[in-house]
N, CA and C of each residue as an Amber inpcrd file, in Angstrom:
protein
   204
   1.4160000 -24.3800000   4.5700000   0.2030000 -23.7300000   4.9960000
   0.4960000 -22.3660000   5.6140000   1.6220000 -22.2350000   6.2720000
   1.9490000 -20.9390000   6.8760000   2.2490000 -19.8990000   5.8010000
   2.7650000 -20.3220000   4.6300000   3.0060000 -19.3760000   3.5490000
   1.6940000 -18.7840000   3.0490000   0.6560000 -19.6040000   2.9840000
  -0.6390000 -19.1010000   2.5450000  -1.1650000 -18.0610000   3.5300000
  -1.0270000 -18.2870000   4.8240000  -1.4670000 -17.3120000   5.8160000
  -0.6690000 -16.0260000   5.7010000   0.6150000 -16.1220000   5.4120000
   1.4470000 -14.9340000   5.2560000   0.9970000 -14.1240000   4.0480000
   0.6650000 -14.7820000   2.9440000   0.1930000 -14.0780000   1.7500000
  -1.1180000 -13.3470000   2.0360000  -2.0120000 -13.9720000   2.7950000
  -3.2760000 -13.3200000   3.1290000  -3.0450000 -12.1110000   4.0250000
  -2.1080000 -12.2070000   4.9660000  -1.7940000 -11.0800000   5.8410000
  -1.2260000  -9.9210000   5.0340000  -0.3560000 -10.2060000   4.0790000
   0.2460000  -9.1650000   3.2470000  -0.8300000  -8.4690000   2.4320000
  -1.7730000  -9.2170000   1.8770000  -2.8390000  -8.6160000   1.0880000
  -3.7310000  -7.7420000   1.9500000  -3.9820000  -8.1470000   3.1980000
  -4.8400000  -7.3350000   4.0500000  -4.1420000  -6.0290000   4.4220000
  -2.8190000  -6.0550000   4.6140000  -2.1040000  -4.8140000   4.8910000
  -2.1050000  -3.9020000   3.6670000  -2.0050000  -4.4740000   2.4860000
  -2.0430000  -3.6850000   1.2590000  -3.3950000  -2.9830000   1.1210000
  -4.4590000  -3.7080000   1.3550000  -5.7950000  -3.1210000   1.2990000
  -6.0070000  -2.0580000   2.3580000  -5.4190000  -2.2770000   3.5300000
  -5.5430000  -1.3000000   4.6010000  -4.8860000   0.0190000   4.2070000
  -3.7050000  -0.0380000   3.6000000  -3.0060000   1.1860000   3.2020000
  -3.7270000   1.9170000   2.0850000  -4.3530000   1.1780000   1.1670000
  -5.1230000   1.8330000   0.1120000  -6.3130000   2.5770000   0.7240000
  -7.0020000   1.9280000   1.6640000  -8.1460000   2.5720000   2.3080000
  -7.7190000   3.8000000   3.1090000  -6.6220000   3.6870000   3.8500000
  -6.1280000   4.8370000   4.6120000  -5.6930000   5.9680000   3.6850000
  -5.0550000   5.6270000   2.5900000  -4.6430000   6.6420000   1.6260000
  -5.8290000   7.3520000   1.0130000  -6.8840000   6.5890000   0.7050000
  -8.0840000   7.2060000   0.1320000  -8.7300000   8.1540000   1.1380000
  -8.7970000   7.7480000   2.3790000  -9.3720000   8.6040000   3.4100000
  -8.5810000   9.8760000   3.6210000  -7.2630000   9.7350000   3.6860000
  -6.4190000  10.9260000   3.8530000  -6.4820000  11.8100000   2.6080000
  -6.5920000  11.1950000   1.4430000  -6.6770000  11.9610000   0.2120000
  -7.9540000  12.7840000   0.1220000  -9.0660000  12.2030000   0.5450000
 -10.3210000  12.9500000   0.5380000 -10.2440000  14.1120000   1.5170000
  -9.6510000  13.8830000   2.6880000  -9.5040000  14.9620000   3.6690000
  -8.6200000  16.0830000   3.1270000  -7.5130000  15.7140000   2.4980000
  -6.6460000  16.7410000   1.9120000  -7.3210000  17.4450000   0.7410000
  -8.0600000  16.6840000  -0.0560000  -8.7740000  17.2780000  -1.1800000
  -9.8290000  18.2660000  -0.7180000 -10.5100000  17.9530000   0.3630000
 -11.5110000  18.8870000   0.8930000 -10.8340000  20.1480000   1.4180000
  -9.6720000  19.9770000   2.0220000  -8.9470000  21.1410000   2.5450000
  -8.4590000  22.0420000   1.4150000  -8.0870000  21.4610000   0.2850000
  -7.5580000  22.2390000  -0.8460000  -8.6080000  22.5250000  -1.9250000
  -9.8810000  22.2100000  -1.6360000 -10.9900000  22.4230000  -2.5820000
 -10.8080000  21.6760000  -3.9040000 -10.2100000  20.5070000  -3.8530000
 -10.0550000  19.6860000  -5.0510000 -10.0460000  18.2170000  -4.6180000
 -11.2350000  17.6760000  -4.3740000 -11.3600000  16.3270000  -3.8230000
 -10.8310000  15.2760000  -4.8000000 -11.0510000  15.4550000  -6.0800000
 -10.6020000  14.4620000  -7.0630000  -9.0810000  14.3340000  -7.0510000
  -8.3870000  15.4530000  -7.0160000  -6.9260000  15.4110000  -6.9800000
  -6.4250000  14.8300000  -5.6610000  -7.0650000  15.2160000  -4.5710000
  -6.6760000  14.6840000  -3.2580000  -6.8680000  13.1860000  -3.1740000
  -7.9790000  12.6950000  -3.7210000  -8.2390000  11.2610000  -3.7130000
  -7.2040000  10.5120000  -4.5440000  -6.8840000  11.0410000  -5.7070000
  -5.8790000  10.3910000  -6.5590000  -4.5150000  10.3610000  -5.8770000
  -4.1270000  11.4680000  -5.2580000  -2.8390000  11.4910000  -4.5530000
  -2.8490000  10.5570000  -3.3500000  -3.9460000  10.5260000  -2.6220000
  -4.0500000   9.6320000  -1.4700000  -3.9560000   8.1740000  -1.8630000
  -4.6330000   7.8020000  -2.9560000  -4.5480000   6.4210000  -3.4380000
  -3.1340000   6.0730000  -3.8900000  -2.4790000   7.0120000  -4.5460000
  -1.1040000   6.7570000  -4.9970000  -0.1670000   6.5770000  -3.8020000
  -0.3150000   7.4150000  -2.8010000   0.5410000   7.3000000  -1.6140000
   0.2380000   6.0100000  -0.8590000  -1.0490000   5.6830000  -0.7030000
  -1.4270000   4.4400000  -0.0240000  -0.9300000   3.2060000  -0.7540000
  -0.9980000   3.2360000  -2.0760000  -0.4980000   2.1110000  -2.8690000
   1.0120000   1.9690000  -2.7340000   1.7170000   3.0840000  -2.7560000
   3.1800000   3.0310000  -2.6280000   3.5910000   2.4860000  -1.2670000
   2.9400000   2.9420000  -0.2190000   3.2760000   2.4470000   1.1220000
   2.9120000   0.9680000   1.2470000   1.7400000   0.5960000   0.7270000
   1.3170000  -0.8050000   0.7930000   2.2450000  -1.7340000   0.0410000
   2.6720000  -1.3170000  -1.1420000   3.6130000  -2.1520000  -1.9110000
   4.9660000  -2.2400000  -1.2250000   5.4120000  -1.1350000  -0.6720000
   6.6900000  -1.1460000   0.0410000   6.6500000  -2.0510000   1.2530000
   5.5640000  -2.0120000   1.9940000   5.4440000  -2.8520000   3.1740000
   5.2840000  -4.3140000   2.7870000   4.5160000  -4.5910000   1.7430000
   4.3090000  -5.9840000   1.3540000   5.5920000  -6.6070000   0.8190000
   6.4100000  -5.8340000   0.0980000   7.6600000  -6.4060000  -0.4040000
   8.6520000  -6.6350000   0.7310000   8.6300000  -5.7920000   1.7490000
   9.5380000  -5.9970000   2.8760000   9.0950000  -7.1810000   3.7240000
   7.7930000  -7.4460000   3.8020000   7.3030000  -8.5920000   4.5650000
   7.5450000  -9.8940000   3.8280000   7.6310000  -9.8390000   2.5180000
   7.8890000 -11.0510000   1.7390000   9.3720000 -11.3640000   1.6490000
  10.2000000 -10.5280000   2.1740000  11.6240000 -10.8110000   2.1560000
  12.3890000  -9.9160000   1.2190000  11.8120000  -8.8140000   0.7980000
  12.5200000  -7.8840000  -0.0660000  12.5520000  -8.3410000  -1.5020000
  13.6340000  -8.0340000  -2.1610000  13.7890000  -8.3650000  -3.5680000
  14.1030000  -9.8350000  -3.7270000  13.1990000 -10.5580000  -4.3700000
  13.3970000 -12.0000000  -4.5180000  14.4710000 -12.3300000  -5.5430000
  14.7510000 -11.4340000  -6.4710000  15.7760000 -11.6800000  -7.4810000
  17.1600000 -11.6970000  -6.8390000  17.3600000 -10.9290000  -5.7730000
  18.6700000 -10.8870000  -5.1490000  19.0070000 -12.2080000  -4.4550000
  17.9780000 -12.9720000  -4.0560000  18.2250000 -14.2770000  -3.4400000
  18.8030000 -15.2580000  -4.4620000  18.3890000 -15.1470000  -5.7190000
  18.8910000 -16.0370000  -6.7560000  20.3680000 -15.7280000  -7.0600000
  20.7550000 -14.4890000  -6.9020000  22.1340000 -14.0900000  -7.2040000
  23.1280000 -14.6010000  -6.1700000  22.6520000 -14.9120000  -4.9760000
  23.5640000 -15.3180000  -3.8860000  24.1270000 -16.6720000  -4.0820000
């Protein structure tokens, strides 16, 4: 049951980073007069950070555990 709670926590952090990235992207896009490009870059950065954080919370690379 604790694994299920951990998976839900990881998903909520992933969603949080996407939302923060979108917000920062819109702000940067408004500053550079290109909101569409800013939003796309913000989403990409938020997704990258969210995936990086979620993989580190799950224990990193799961394939490396099989090699041990």
